[in-house]
Structure formats: structure tokens, C-alpha cells
C-alpha positions in Angstrom: 157.5 53.9 83.1 156.2 53.6 86.7 159.8 54.1 87.9 160.2 57.2 85.9 156.9 58.6 87.1 157.9 58.0 90.7 161.2 59.6 90.2 159.6 62.6 88.6 157.2 62.9 91.5 160.2 62.9 93.9 161.9 65.6 91.9 158.7 67.7 92.0 158.4 67.6 95.7 162.1 68.2 96.2 162.0 71.3 94.0 158.8 72.5 95.5 160.3 72.8 99.0 163.4 74.6 97.7 161.6 76.9 95.3 162.7 80.4 95.4 161.0 83.0 93.0 163.2 85.3 91.0 162.2 88.1 88.6 162.4 88.3 84.8 163.4 91.5 82.9 167.0 91.2 84.1 169.8 92.0 81.7 172.1 89.2 80.5 175.6 90.0 79.4 177.3 88.3 76.6 179.1 85.1 77.3 181.4 82.6 75.5 181.4 78.9 76.2 182.8 75.8 74.5 180.4 73.5 72.7 180.7 69.7 72.3 182.2 70.3 68.8 184.9 72.3 70.3 183.7 75.6 68.9 183.4 78.7 71.2 179.8 80.0 71.1 178.7 83.4 72.2 175.6 85.5 71.9 177.3 88.2 69.9 178.2 85.8 67.1 174.6 85.6 66.2 174.3 88.8 64.4 170.7 88.5 63.2 169.3 87.0 66.5 166.1 88.5 67.9 166.2 86.2 70.8 167.6 83.1 72.4 166.1 80.1 74.1 168.7 79.0 76.8 168.1 75.7 78.5 170.2 74.6 81.5 170.5 70.9 81.4 172.9 68.1 82.1 173.9 64.5 81.3 172.4 62.7 84.3 169.1 64.2 85.3 166.1 61.8 84.4 163.8 64.8 83.9 166.3 66.6 81.5 166.7 63.4 79.4 162.9 63.5 78.6 163.2 66.8 76.8 165.9 66.1 74.1 163.4 65.5 71.3 161.3 68.5 72.2 164.3 70.8 72.2 165.3 69.5 68.8 161.9 70.4 67.5 162.0 74.0 69.0 165.5 74.5 67.7 164.5 73.5 64.1 161.2 75.4 64.3 162.5 78.8 65.4 166.1 79.2 64.1 164.8 80.5 60.8 162.9 83.2 62.6 166.1 84.5 64.4 165.5 82.6 67.6 168.3 80.3 68.5 168.4 77.5 71.1 171.4 76.5 73.1 171.7 74.1 76.0 174.2 74.7 78.8 175.6 72.2 81.3 176.6 74.1 84.5 177.0 71.0 86.8 180.1 70.9 89.0 182.3 68.5 87.2 184.6 68.1 90.3 181.6 66.7 92.2 179.9 64.9 89.4 182.3 63.1 87.0 179.3 62.0 84.9 178.9 65.7 83.8 182.3 65.9 82.1 182.9 67.1 78.6 183.5 63.8 77.0 180.2 62.4 78.3 178.5 65.6 77.1 179.9 64.8 73.6 178.5 61.2 73.9 175.1 62.6 74.9 175.0 64.7 71.8 175.7 61.7 69.6 173.4 59.3 71.4 170.4 61.6 71.6 171.2 63.2 68.2 171.0 66.8 69.6 170.8 69.4 66.7 171.5 72.4 68.9 174.8 73.6 70.6 175.5 71.9 74.0 177.8 74.1 76.0 179.9 73.6 79.1 179.7 76.2 81.7 182.7 74.8 83.6 183.1 77.7 86.0 179.3 78.0 86.5 179.6 81.7 85.8 176.8 81.7 83.2 174.4 79.8 85.5 175.0 82.3 88.2 174.2 85.2 85.9 171.0 83.7 84.9 170.1 82.5 88.4 169.6 78.9 87.2 168.7 76.4 89.8 167.5 73.3 88.1 167.8 71.1 85.1 166.0 71.5 82.9 165.3 75.1 83.3 164.6 77.4 80.4 165.0 81.1 79.7 164.0 83.2 76.8 166.2 86.3 76.4 165.1 89.1 73.9 167.0 92.1 72.5 165.6 95.4 73.6 165.7 98.7 71.7 169.1 99.4 73.3 170.5 96.2 72.0 170.6 94.5 75.4 169.6 90.9 76.1 166.7 90.8 78.7 165.1 87.8 80.3 161.5 87.7 79.2 160.6 84.1 80.3 162.0 81.8 83.0 160.9 78.4 84.2 159.7 75.1 82.8 159.7 74.1 79.2 156.1 72.7 79.7 154.1 71.1 82.4 154.1 67.5 81.2 157.5 65.7 81.0 155.9 62.2 80.4 153.1 63.2 78.0 154.2 66.0 75.7 151.0 66.0 73.7 149.0 67.0 76.8 151.5 69.7 77.8 151.0 73.4 78.2 154.0 74.7 76.3 155.0 77.7 78.5 158.4 78.2 76.8 157.1 78.2 73.2 154.1 80.3 74.1 156.5 82.9 75.4 158.5 82.8 72.1 155.3 83.1 70.0 154.1 86.1 72.0 157.5 87.9 71.7 157.6 87.3 68.0 154.2 89.0 67.7 155.6 92.0 69.8 153.3 91.1 72.7 154.0 91.0 76.4 154.6 87.6 77.7 151.4 86.6 79.6 153.1 84.0 81.7 156.7 85.2 82.2 157.6 82.9 85.2 156.8 79.3 86.0 158.3 76.9 88.6 161.1 74.7 87.3 161.0 71.0 88.3 164.0 68.7 88.0 167.5 68.2 89.4 169.1 70.9 91.5 172.2 72.8 90.3 174.6 72.9 93.2 177.3 75.5 92.9 180.9 74.6 93.7 181.6 74.8 97.3 178.1 73.8 98.5 178.1 70.7 100.7 174.8 69.2 99.6 175.0 67.1 96.4 172.5 66.1 93.7 171.0 62.7 94.4 
């Protein structure tokens, strides 16, 4: 546990120095990605969806591994309300062999993930969202024109090691949107492992 805590502290400082704020309320276009069960998943296939929880994650990142159970709970809790959770792996598989599709499939089985785990092999979806870390969460919501708009971006919560003590930023945003309220805290800082886009020299530790 001490080793995990030390590693998370290192990740926090690393992300703090490279933190760059972006803005919510951006439009997200439909995308199609392959899931670990070899199905093609897209936003438009969820006809009754009010919104989506999109979490950028990966196989290797220690911080991301701590959230599997919490994501399962969120998926099960909100899918009946028309809010669907999907996780996306946008790591460069040319640089990181441990992020390949077969190991994604093994992760799903080992961690008993209930939600779709999708491979963004070309990193196009991550670029559209502006994702920079794993785990990094987004809530997108359908507006009156039928477009998907980012209403929340950032951390799932503020306590990776002690979930019972956490401020649940992501879930709070979902609850407020379901109540037709404005998200009071639409942006938080993401902490974890960097997503490096293909062609960048620096690699994830």
C-alpha cells in the first residue's frame, strides 16, 4: 500500500506540472470503436441515451487500475436511467505493447468489467475529447438540437485509495444533469498517467 501511495503521489506531481486547462461545452461527434467482445460500439446505437460517461483508461496505469470497481458501480447504477458508461483505451500500441487489444480483453476478464472497453487505435477519439490522462472522465449530454455536449471533464473523484472518503465529482455531475441542473463543478484536474500521442518523443514511465 505504501508503494502504491508513493506512486500516486509521483503521478500527482507529474500531472500538476503538465496540467493544461480546457473548456467544457464542446460538441462531440459520433464515433465508432471496437470493444473487447469484438463488437463495434458507437454513440448513435444508444437510441434512448440521455448522456454518456466516457472514461479514458488503459491496461498499465496504476491509478486507472484502482477505479475498475467504482466504474462497474456507476455503470450498473445509471444505465437504467439512460446514462451509459464506456471506457476507451487510446494509448499508442506501437510504443506500448502492454496496451494491445488482447491484453485489453484479459483486463476485462480479470477485473470483471461490466461496461464496454473500447480501443481507440488511431487515437482520434482521444484527440476529439482532448484527453490527456488515464483515468480521465467526461460526461457528455444531448442538447435540444440532438448534439452531444461535454458537461463535465476531469477526475472521477479525489481519493483513489480511499473511495469512501472521496468527493465524487463525476457522479455529482451526472446527478445534477439528471435533475436538469447546471453542473456546479464542470471541470476538475485529472491525475494519472499521461496519454502521449503517436509521434511524440516522450513516453509514459
